[in-house]
GUDO-773194 format. One record per residue (C-alpha): z, y, x. Coordinates in pm, 1 decimal. Each point is the difference from the previous one (the first is absolute). Example, Ala and Ser with C-alpha at 12.3 -4.5 7.8 and 13.67 -1.06 7.14 Angstrom:
       pz       py       px
    780.0   -450.0   1230.0
    -66.0    344.0    137.0
***
This chain:
       pz       py       px
      0.0      0.0      0.0
    -99.4    332.5    147.6
    186.4    316.2    -92.7
   -169.7    334.3    -49.2
    -42.8    200.9    315.4
    243.0    288.8     15.9
   -154.1    344.8    -44.1
    184.4    220.5    252.9
    -69.2    370.3    -23.7
    -39.5    125.8    359.0
   -116.5    326.5    151.1
   -356.8     10.5    131.7
    -54.0   -188.1    326.7
    320.1   -185.1    -75.3
   -108.3   -353.0    -90.6
    164.8   -317.7   -111.3
    -42.6   -186.4    326.9
    181.1    267.5    203.3
    288.0     14.1   -247.1
     26.5   -375.4    -22.8
      7.8    -60.3    372.6
    298.1    230.4     19.3
    164.5   -229.9   -251.5
    -82.3   -351.8    120.0
      9.2   -168.7    339.1
   -300.5   -225.4     59.3
    113.3   -343.8    115.2
   -205.7   -318.0     10.6
     60.3   -244.3   -285.6
    118.9   -354.4     52.0
   -307.1   -217.4    -33.3
    140.5   -330.1   -124.9
     76.1    -33.5   -373.0
    369.5    -27.0    -77.1
    -14.5   -141.6   -353.0
   -161.2   -273.8   -203.2
   -151.1    105.0   -332.4
     70.9   -231.9   -291.5
   -130.3     10.6   -358.0
    179.4    238.0   -233.5
    117.5   -286.7   -219.0
    155.8   -187.1    292.7
    325.1     75.3    177.3
    -75.9    212.0    307.6
     45.2   -169.4    337.5
     53.4    271.1    257.8
     14.6   -109.4    362.7
    272.5    245.5     94.5
    379.2    -31.5      9.2
     62.2    359.3   -112.4
   -165.6    286.6   -181.6
     47.6    309.5    215.7
    -27.8    314.1   -210.9
    -54.6    330.2    178.3
    134.6    291.3   -201.7
    114.9    355.1     50.6
    368.2     27.5     82.9
     61.2    201.7   -315.8
   -260.3   -172.6   -214.2
    141.1    114.3   -334.5
     28.1    368.4     98.6
   -346.6     -2.2    157.7
   -182.2   -152.9   -298.4
    115.7    168.7   -322.6
   -334.4    -82.8   -161.7
     53.6   -374.6     45.1
    230.5   -254.3   -159.9
    165.3    -86.2    331.0
    275.0   -218.5   -147.9
   -262.3   -196.3   -192.1
   -201.4    -53.0    318.9
    310.4   -125.9    177.7
     72.3   -245.2   -283.1
   -358.7   -125.5     -0.1
     -4.8    -59.4    374.5
    339.6   -169.1    -16.0
   -123.2   -230.2   -274.0
   -323.6    -76.0    185.9
    197.1    -93.6    311.0
    242.7   -212.6   -199.2
   -277.7   -189.4   -180.2
   -171.2    -74.5    330.7
    314.4    -97.4    190.4
    -27.8    296.7    236.6
    269.5    207.7    160.7
    -53.7    362.2    -93.0
     42.8    245.9    285.5
     -1.0    377.4    -56.6
   -118.2    198.6    302.2
     59.2    375.5    -10.2
   -207.4    277.3    149.7
     -8.9    378.2    -20.2
   -371.1     75.7    -42.5
   -292.8   -187.0   -159.0
   -195.6     15.0    326.8
    284.3   -184.3    171.9
      0.0   -270.7   -267.1
   -376.1    -48.0     22.5
     10.3    -25.6    378.7
    275.3   -261.5    -20.5
   -196.8   -191.7   -263.5
   -306.2     -3.8    223.1
    209.9   -120.3    295.4
    115.2   -293.8   -211.6
    359.9    119.6    -33.0
    -15.2    -21.3   -379.3
   -204.2   -159.2   -278.5
    -29.8    275.6   -259.1
     41.2    378.1    -20.8
    126.6    134.3   -332.6
    -18.5    371.8     86.0
   -270.3    247.7   -101.7
   -265.2     21.7    271.3
   -300.4    230.8      9.6
   -326.7   -200.3     10.6
   -234.6     25.8    296.5
   -363.5     25.0   -116.4
   -120.9    -41.5    356.9
    148.5   -347.9     26.7
     17.2   -142.1   -349.9
     73.3   -351.9    124.4
    311.6     94.2    193.5
    239.4    -85.5   -284.3
    -16.3   -215.7   -309.6
    161.7    130.8   -315.3
    167.0   -151.6   -304.3
    -59.4     80.5   -362.3
     93.5    354.1    -89.7
    358.6     74.1   -101.4
   -130.7    312.7   -170.1
   -179.6    325.4     91.9
    170.4    312.4    130.6
    -75.3    335.4    161.7
    130.7    211.9    285.5
     70.0    339.0   -154.3
    106.7    334.5    143.5
    275.3    182.5   -192.5
    117.0    353.7     62.5
    181.0    296.9   -148.0
   -147.8    172.8   -301.8
    -96.4    300.4    214.4
   -198.0   -210.8    249.5
   -376.1     -4.2    -60.4
   -177.7   -287.0    176.0
   -286.7   -210.9   -130.7
   -118.3   -167.3    323.1
    148.7    -92.0    339.1
   -159.2    323.1    139.7
    230.4    202.5   -226.0
    309.8   -141.1    172.9
    -48.1    239.0    291.9
    317.7    190.8     68.7
    220.3   -234.6   -203.9
    277.2   -242.5     89.1
    -89.7   -350.8   -121.6
    267.5   -269.2    -39.6
    -75.8   -372.3     28.3
    191.2   -324.1     45.2
    -24.5   -155.0    346.6
   -102.4   -331.7   -159.7
   -291.2    147.5   -196.5
   -344.4   -115.6    115.1
   -110.5    362.7    -47.2
    218.0    167.1    260.2
   -242.6    -59.8    293.7
   -265.8    173.1   -210.1
    228.8    300.3    -49.8
     66.6     18.2    373.3
   -373.1      0.6     64.2
    -37.9    265.4   -269.7
    268.1    204.8    174.1
   -210.2      8.7    316.4
   -309.9     89.5   -199.2
    138.6    279.7   -218.5
    190.3    302.6    113.0
    373.4     25.3    -66.3
     35.4   -325.7   -194.7
    348.1   -134.4     70.6
     69.0   -366.8    -73.0
    363.9    -79.1    -77.3
     52.5   -374.0     49.0
    294.3   -135.3   -201.2
    201.7   -314.6     88.2
   -146.1   -326.2   -126.4
    288.0    -51.9   -245.3
    -86.5    319.5   -191.5
    -95.1    -91.5   -355.4
   -250.0    184.2   -217.3
    261.8    194.6   -194.4
    151.9    130.4    322.7
   -346.3     89.3    130.8
    -71.3    208.4   -308.5
    345.7    155.3     10.1
    -77.3    126.7    350.4
   -247.7    246.4   -152.2
    266.6    145.1   -225.6
    236.8     19.0    298.3
   -266.5    195.0    194.6
    -12.5   -261.7    273.9
   -380.0     13.2    -35.0
   -262.3    142.3   -234.6
   -178.0   -316.8   -109.4
     37.4   -375.4     33.6
   -220.0   -312.4     -6.0
    126.0   -275.9   -231.5
   -140.8   -304.8   -177.9
    -33.5    -34.2   -376.9
   -135.5   -248.5   -249.4
   -305.4     98.8   -197.8
     94.3    269.7   -253.3
    357.0      9.8    131.9
    165.3    334.3     68.4
    297.9    -57.4    232.7
     96.0    368.9    -31.1
      6.8     -0.2   -381.2
    370.3     92.8     -0.7
    -45.7    271.5    264.0
   -173.7    293.3   -175.3
      2.0    207.6    318.7
   -253.2   -240.3    155.8
   -362.5    -82.3    -77.0
   -264.4   -242.2    120.7
   -234.1    193.4    232.9
   -270.6   -261.4     55.9
    -56.2   -368.3     70.7
    -37.7    -73.7    367.8
   -121.1   -357.2    -41.5
   -106.1   -175.9   -319.8
   -100.2   -350.9   -106.6
    260.5   -169.2    218.8
    133.9   -342.6    -91.3
    334.0   -156.2     85.5
    -86.8   -316.7    188.4
    140.0   -271.4    223.3
   -188.3    -40.7    329.4
    -88.9   -301.0    217.3
   -189.0    -82.7    319.5
   -360.1   -125.2    -50.2
    116.0   -346.0    111.0
    243.5    -11.3   -293.3
   -250.5    -33.2   -284.4
    178.8   -314.5   -119.3
    333.6    175.6    -31.8
   -165.2    299.9   -167.5
   -172.3   -220.9   -258.3
    315.7   -195.2    -76.6
    202.0    316.8    -44.5
   -272.2    147.2   -223.0
     15.1   -312.6   -214.9
    379.1     25.7     -4.2
    -15.4    366.4   -103.5
   -239.6    -79.2   -283.8
    236.7   -267.7   -123.0
    345.4    147.8     45.7
    -20.6    379.0     36.8
     92.2     52.7   -365.8
    322.4   -194.9     54.4
    132.1    266.1    237.6
    -34.1    290.2   -240.6
    246.8    285.0     29.3
    106.2    122.6   -346.1
   -132.5    338.8   -107.1
    260.7    273.8    -38.3
     20.2    175.2   -336.5
    300.9    184.6   -136.2
     62.8     95.3   -361.1
    229.1    -42.4   -296.1
    -70.6   -197.1   -317.7
   -276.6    232.1   -122.7
   -190.7    -46.8    326.7
     47.1   -376.7    -20.3
   -135.6     -3.3   -355.3
   -304.6    195.8    113.7
    -57.4   -267.3    265.4
     63.4   -268.8   -264.1
    159.9   -215.7    269.2
    362.6    -19.6    107.9
     42.8   -119.6    358.4
    300.1   -227.9     43.0
    145.1    -83.9    341.4
    168.1   -339.7     16.6
     81.8   -294.2    226.0
    -57.1   -373.6    -21.0
    309.7   -140.9   -171.6
     58.4   -353.4   -137.9
    131.5    136.7   -332.3
   -156.3    341.2    -42.9
   -348.9      6.2    152.6
   -179.3   -315.7    105.6
   -311.4   -208.5    -60.1
    -31.2   -270.2   -261.9
   -332.9   -180.8     37.9
   -166.5    312.3    134.5
    144.2    231.2   -263.6
    277.1    252.8     63.0
    323.5    -77.5   -181.7
    366.6     93.2      7.8
    269.6    178.2   -196.8
    -60.5    347.2    144.1
   -376.4    -53.8      2.7
     -7.1    -62.2   -373.9
    250.5    275.9    -74.4
   -218.0    252.3    185.9
   -308.2   -116.7   -187.0
    187.7     46.8   -326.0
     87.5    355.5    105.7
   -363.4     70.3     96.0
   -134.3   -138.4   -327.8
    252.2    210.7   -189.2
   -144.5    310.0    171.3
   -367.6   -100.1    -20.6
    -34.8    -61.4    373.9
   -153.1   -262.9    224.5
    212.1   -121.0    291.8
    -81.7    -27.1    368.9
    252.6   -189.0    212.2
     40.8     81.6    368.5
    183.9   -269.1    193.9
    212.4    130.9    286.8
    136.8   -203.6    288.5
    359.4    126.3     10.7
    238.8    242.7   -165.5
    -64.4    273.2    254.2
   -370.1    -11.8    -77.6
     72.2     -5.3   -374.6
    188.7    329.0     17.2
   -237.2    160.4    250.5
   -302.7    -80.9   -217.0
    169.8    161.2   -298.8
     87.2    312.4    198.5
   -356.1     15.9    138.9
   -147.2     -7.4   -350.3
   -164.7   -342.6     32.8
    166.5   -112.9   -322.5
    160.2    154.4   -307.9
    294.4   -232.0    -45.9
    186.2   -276.5    184.0
     68.9   -308.1   -213.4
    188.0   -223.7    237.5
    366.8    -12.0     91.8
     68.6    224.9    297.7
    326.0     95.6    163.6
    158.6    281.1   -200.7
    159.6    144.9    314.8
   -345.5     26.4    161.6
   -128.8    184.1   -306.9
    301.7    232.2     -3.7
    -76.3     97.1    360.1
   -319.9    169.4   -123.3
     67.7    297.4   -231.4
   -365.0     -5.6   -105.0
     45.3   -344.3   -158.4
    173.1    -97.9   -322.1
     88.6   -327.3   -175.0
    -24.4    -75.4   -368.9
    275.7   -144.4   -214.4
     87.0   -362.2     77.0
   -171.6   -241.9   -235.8
    122.5   -345.1    107.0
    294.2   -151.7    182.7
     -2.0   -285.3    243.9
    256.2   -109.1    257.8
    -53.1   -194.5    321.3
    225.7   -299.9     47.2
     81.7   -224.7    295.2
    -33.3   -363.8   -106.5
     95.3   -322.3    179.2
    103.3   -353.9    -93.6
    336.0   -140.8    -91.0
    178.3   -107.2    314.8
    -85.1    323.4    178.6
    245.2    289.0     -9.4
    -69.0    265.6   -263.7
   -205.0    242.1    209.5
      0.5    376.0     26.3
   -184.1    221.6    248.3
    267.8    -31.4    268.6
    -18.1   -379.7    -22.2
   -376.4     -7.0     62.9
     45.9     38.5    376.4
   -162.5   -295.5    172.2
   -142.5   -133.2   -327.5
   -358.3    -85.8    -85.8
    -82.1    223.6   -296.5
   -313.5    -47.4   -211.0
   -191.3    265.0   -196.3
   -345.1     27.2   -153.4
   -239.6    207.6    211.3
    -70.2    352.7   -128.5
    278.8    -16.6   -256.4
    282.2    250.8    -38.2
    222.4   -273.6    138.6
   -217.8     -5.2    312.3
     65.0    370.7     41.1
    371.4    -53.5    -64.4
      3.8   -258.7    278.5
   -174.7    245.0    229.8
    274.9    249.3    -77.6
    270.0   -253.6     92.1
   -171.7    -70.8    331.7
    -30.7    373.6     67.9
    371.3     36.9    -78.3
     81.2   -239.7    283.2
     65.0   -327.8   -184.3
   -124.2   -280.7    223.8
   -169.2   -257.4   -218.3
   -305.1   -223.3      8.3
   -256.3    110.1   -260.7
   -204.9   -260.5   -184.6
   -296.1    181.0   -153.9
   -164.6   -203.9   -275.8
   -345.7     39.4   -149.1
      5.5    228.6   -305.8
   -120.6   -287.4   -221.2
    291.6   -228.9     93.1
    121.0   -170.3   -317.8
    364.3    -20.0   -113.9
    -18.5   -375.7     59.6
   -104.9     52.5    362.1
    274.0    254.8     58.6
    263.8   -233.4   -148.2
   -130.6   -283.5    218.2
     20.0    224.5    306.5
    368.2     62.3    -67.4
     65.4   -365.8    -81.6
   -153.5   -121.6    326.2
    193.5    269.7    191.4
   -320.7    152.5    134.3
    166.9    324.0   -106.1
    370.1     68.6    -35.0
    -49.9    265.8   -264.0
   -262.1    202.9   -182.8
     -9.1    346.0   -150.0
   -156.0     -6.8   -345.0
    -42.5    220.0   -303.2
    288.1    -64.6   -238.7
   -250.0    -82.4   -274.3
   -103.3   -308.9    201.1
    347.8   -155.4     -8.8
    -44.8   -176.6   -333.0
   -321.7   -162.9    112.7
    144.0   -102.1    337.2
    300.5   -158.9   -167.4
   -221.8   -183.5   -247.7
   -187.4   -146.5    296.5
    315.0    -77.9    199.9
    342.7     41.1   -162.2
    158.6      4.8    346.0
   -143.2    345.9     74.9
    256.3    269.2    -57.7
     29.1    373.8     47.8
    197.0    186.1    260.8
     29.3    374.0     36.1
   -236.5    251.9   -151.0
   -159.6    250.6    236.3
     14.6    367.6    -70.8
   -351.4    131.6    -29.1
   -162.9    339.2     22.6
   -330.3   -143.6   -118.3
     16.4    106.7   -362.5
   -262.2    -59.6   -265.2
   -126.6    358.6    -20.8
   -337.9    161.9     53.0
    -33.8    262.9    271.4
   -197.4    323.0    -45.2
    -52.2    331.7    171.8
    263.8    250.6   -109.0
   -261.4    261.4    -90.8
   -173.0   -224.0   -256.0
    246.1     91.1   -272.2
   -219.1    -82.6   -300.5
    -79.6   -345.2    137.4
    369.1    -59.6     77.7
    105.9     98.3   -352.5
   -269.3   -221.6   -153.5
    104.8   -295.2    217.2
    367.8     38.8    -91.1
    -85.7     30.5   -368.7
   -214.0   -315.3     15.1
    263.8   -202.5    183.8
    280.9    110.6   -231.4
   -198.7    -58.2   -318.6
   -112.2   -347.4    111.4
    329.9   -117.6    145.9
     93.8   -331.4   -162.0
   -278.4     39.7   -255.8
   -266.5   -258.7    -79.6
   -238.3     46.2    294.3
    284.1     41.5    246.3
    179.3   -311.7   -125.4
   -316.1   -209.8     12.8
    -62.9     98.9    361.9
    363.3    -54.0    100.9
      0.1   -351.0   -149.9
   -338.5    -80.0    153.1
     91.4     88.0    357.7
    377.8    -48.1     10.3
    104.6   -218.5   -293.1
   -275.7   -261.5     29.4
    -69.9    -42.3    372.9
   -233.7   -295.1    -58.5
   -218.6    203.6   -235.7
   -165.8    182.4    287.9
    -36.2   -110.4    358.9
    -75.8    213.4    303.4
   -322.3   -135.2    154.1
   -164.4     59.2    333.6
   -345.0     89.5    130.3
    -98.5   -365.2      8.6
   -169.8     41.7   -338.2
    -97.7    330.1   -156.7
   -248.0   -127.5   -253.7
   -152.2   -331.4   -109.8
   -315.4     99.8    191.8
    134.6     84.9    345.0
   -221.9   -244.4    189.5
   -315.9    134.6   -164.5
    106.2    357.2     61.1
     81.1    -67.1    366.4
   -338.5   -157.0     64.4
   -211.8    270.8   -160.2
    215.0    296.8    103.0
      1.7    -94.6    365.9
   -377.4    -50.9      6.0
    -35.7    370.2    -86.7
    290.4    126.7    214.5
    238.1     70.0   -287.4
    368.0    -79.6      6.4
     32.5   -279.4   -256.1
    318.6    156.3   -134.3
   -190.2    317.4    -92.6
   -245.3   -207.4   -203.4
    286.2   -182.2   -173.2
    154.9    336.3    -87.9
   -334.7    117.4   -138.1
    -46.7   -324.8   -192.5
    343.7     43.5   -159.4
    -89.1    357.6    -97.1
   -331.7   -114.3   -147.9
     95.8   -314.6   -191.2
    367.5    -90.1     54.9
   -140.1   -319.2    158.7
   -164.3   -106.0   -329.0
   -349.4   -147.1     67.6
    -89.7     32.7   -370.6
     80.5    372.9    -16.6
   -266.8    207.7   -177.8
      7.0    378.8    -27.5
   -127.9    210.7   -290.2
   -282.5    117.1    231.4
   -114.3   -359.4     58.6
    145.7    -51.7    348.3
    126.5   -352.6     43.6
    186.6   -240.7    222.3
    264.3     37.5    265.9
   -178.9    294.6    161.8
   -131.6    150.1   -326.4
   -367.9     11.7     94.6
   -247.0    159.9   -238.4
   -308.1   -217.9    -67.0
   -237.4    225.0    196.9
    242.4     21.3    291.1
     48.6   -376.4     -0.5
   -374.9    -59.9     15.0
    -37.2    251.5    284.4
    234.7   -205.9    218.6
   -143.8   -337.1   -102.2
    265.9   -105.1   -250.9
   -118.7   -194.1   -305.5
    341.8    -61.9   -152.0
    265.2    269.5     59.8
    255.9   -217.1   -182.7
    -23.4   -272.4    264.2
    286.3     81.8    240.3
   -186.5    -67.6    323.3
   -316.9    180.7   -107.5
    194.9    291.4   -142.8
    213.7     45.1    311.6
   -298.8    -33.6    234.2
   -198.8    250.6   -202.7
    286.1    246.7    -31.5
     69.0      2.7    372.9
   -370.6     29.5     81.7
    -34.5    292.9   -239.2
    308.7    173.9    142.1
   -142.7    -42.8    350.2
   -334.8    143.5   -111.4
    179.1    307.3   -131.2
    205.4     38.0    315.6
   -313.5     -3.7    213.6
   -157.9    280.4   -203.8
    262.7    254.8    109.5
    -42.5    201.5    320.9
     94.8   -171.3    323.7
    192.7    312.4    101.0
    252.1    -86.5   -271.0
    282.2   -214.6    133.3
      4.7   -369.7    -99.6
    317.7     60.7   -200.6
   -149.6    279.8   -208.4
   -326.5   -185.4    -53.2
    207.1   -281.1   -152.0
    159.0    236.6   -254.4
   -336.2    164.8    -76.6
   -160.4   -341.7    -49.4
    274.3   -103.2   -242.6
    -45.9    323.6   -193.2
   -375.1    -58.5    -12.4
     57.8   -358.5   -115.9
    188.4    139.9   -296.7
   -216.7    298.8    -97.8
   -319.3     -7.3    206.2
   -116.4    126.0    338.9
   -172.9    313.0   -129.8
    311.6    132.3   -173.6
    204.6    -45.4    317.8
   -264.2    185.9    201.8
     -0.5    277.9   -257.6
    378.2     24.1     30.1
    -29.3     12.5    379.6
   -242.0    292.6    -21.2
    232.3    184.7   -236.6
    296.5    -71.2    228.9
   -180.7    159.6    293.4
    -89.3    302.2   -213.1
    367.2     41.4    -93.6
    120.1    -10.9    359.8
    127.3   -357.4    -23.9
    -84.3   -277.7    243.8
   -297.0   -188.7   -141.3
     68.3   -285.8    243.4
    346.5    -80.7   -137.7
     79.7   -155.4   -334.9
    372.3     45.1    -62.9
    100.0    358.7    -64.3
   -357.0    124.3     39.1
   -295.8   -168.5   -173.3
    231.9   -171.4   -248.9
    123.2    345.9   -100.0
   -355.5     99.2    -88.6
    -45.5   -328.0   -188.4
    309.3     78.6   -205.0
   -136.4    346.4    -83.0
   -337.1   -146.9    -92.0
    173.0   -232.2   -244.0
    176.9    291.6   -167.6
   -319.8    200.7    -42.7
   -218.3   -293.8   -110.7
    170.7   -261.1   -215.4
   -303.1   -230.1     23.9
     44.9    -20.7    378.7
    322.4   -205.9     -1.4
     46.3    131.4    353.5
    376.2     18.8    -41.0
      1.7   -376.2    -52.9
   -167.4    -38.2    338.7
    288.2    187.8    162.4
    249.1   -236.6   -164.4
   -219.8   -300.1     91.1
    -11.4     76.1    372.8
    367.7     90.3     14.4
     89.4   -321.5   -182.6
   -190.7   -207.5    253.7
    154.2    187.3    292.0
    347.1    -47.4   -146.5
    -33.3   -376.8    -30.4
   -188.5    -32.9    329.6
    272.2    200.3    171.7
    254.3   -247.9   -135.3
   -206.7   -294.6    121.6
    -67.9    147.2    343.5
    364.4     94.9     62.3
    143.0   -315.0   -152.6
    -50.7   -228.6    300.3
    192.3    226.1    234.1
    263.8     95.6   -255.3
     69.4   -350.3   -122.8
     69.8   -129.6    349.8
    151.0    310.0    159.2
    345.4      2.8    147.7
     60.0   -353.1    122.3
    318.5    148.3    138.4
    148.1    297.5   -181.1
    -21.6    317.4    200.5
     60.5    363.6    -93.7
   -320.7    140.3   -145.3
   -198.4    229.9    223.6
   -108.1    337.8   -130.8
   -352.5      8.3   -139.3
   -259.6    135.8    240.3
***
């Protein structure tokens, strides 16, 4: 895949080659290939013990236009899947990283590098992570439309920017241009602030397409774009075509799984305009889990009841730990937290607020007759069992953090009461911490199980909100109070706490009855099979006989004309329907610009699957005209789609917004489930979210 050549605006007699050779050091490439290319559908077999990633020392600060945390997660996952050690190698400037890559000191560069048109074969590049520009910002009283107009001005730039050698060359060319080079840990906000502080008159920064990084700084304005049509890329030596191709295939398949939530603040009126309430939660064996590929749980169903009551769709965002839960809420990634979090942690943030309590549950230490009746002080030296990802797991982590020396026994979240009772009977664990509601079932399985001390808990059943969202908070409290111990509430409480055999926490081993078919066809087109399962659930709820009012049928809801176009005679046949649906989704994905990142092309393709390619392209054009990023779905093109639905009832564009968000919500649960369900083999204090 070749990216567009960057269009750098230079003074006359000031060409690309001269600028570029100030930026890069020419070093001979290693001639022998380092990697073996395997088919996309096969597991990669890389002939290297480690993946050495060359990055800027302050990668996040230097690349505000990129999803740096998502790139880190993708590379970590790629290394893990291929059995490679991942090594991060820091540098200060892109030219340094490229030189080290060419000397064989690393395998991949993930920093922005200016292309060299004089030697196009010097580096191989990955798929685009998205386009961006180098823009010059200055004070409102500065008038500059070209690099020539910078004469007599002080220009600030980060030391790690690929553009600073160009500015130094410009300084020698133009009279009285002063380049102020800032430390490489200076982020974009600090760079822009330097203008207001009169450290310099203008600054060079990066920005996504249609992004204005100085939108909250009215004293600044964009002067001109110094370099356009740039793409965020990963870079390789020419001998690394195999690695490049495998990573491209990996990006196509998994980039959407590393999505960073889009920030959006607003009270209940804003949420109703969006028609979607975003709920932050965690995997929990009672409150949010998977049952044969479908989300289930007490809090899950209670939230859905609240959303239905207010005419809203629900998008669930699954966090990894409590710190991330609260940080996501404060950052505006969600509207409400519907999982039990430590009340003391919430109280430490004045900008957060908890609803009324709506359920009570105690945690109890259980053991067998013949053992002493245990309390927390008696757990020292004991083997103590808990279900992974449960509140009891977090309670055990708290005991370990408090200095109690015990041996944790972390059980799979789907461990049955019978298995837990057997564990205690065989003395594979001296004790267990369980929800008090499980005692009756445990005793029915084994009458010799008895309860010890209850643990005090700060993990109350209460939803967490931002303090400023007063209307939402009042509506939540009113809903919880009015439904407390009423019909819906009582049904859910009995389902998940009074009848533990009614519902069983299940794992990723089976999401749908058609997993094998989905795996085969999804992987042949470089889709994550879990994304296709999430789409299939959204389309048909896994019903192969489903038929829509528009005539779309089968698991993937193919219209007759669409089915014929992908060679499907019978959309109601599961294999044919799945094969045709994946092929059609891939066809749509390929129609979008290659400059769009693989992640965003996935969301655009799903939107087009629901409402048609032409409508999505129309929405992209309108997004660009409104100053939004036409290359990003969430918070940008979807906003236009929502507006189109309001102005044209026949469009059903608002349904497309709900459709894509519904798929992302379930896919996010699937993609995080593997890590979450097995995390914490030994309880440790949770690390703050990055």
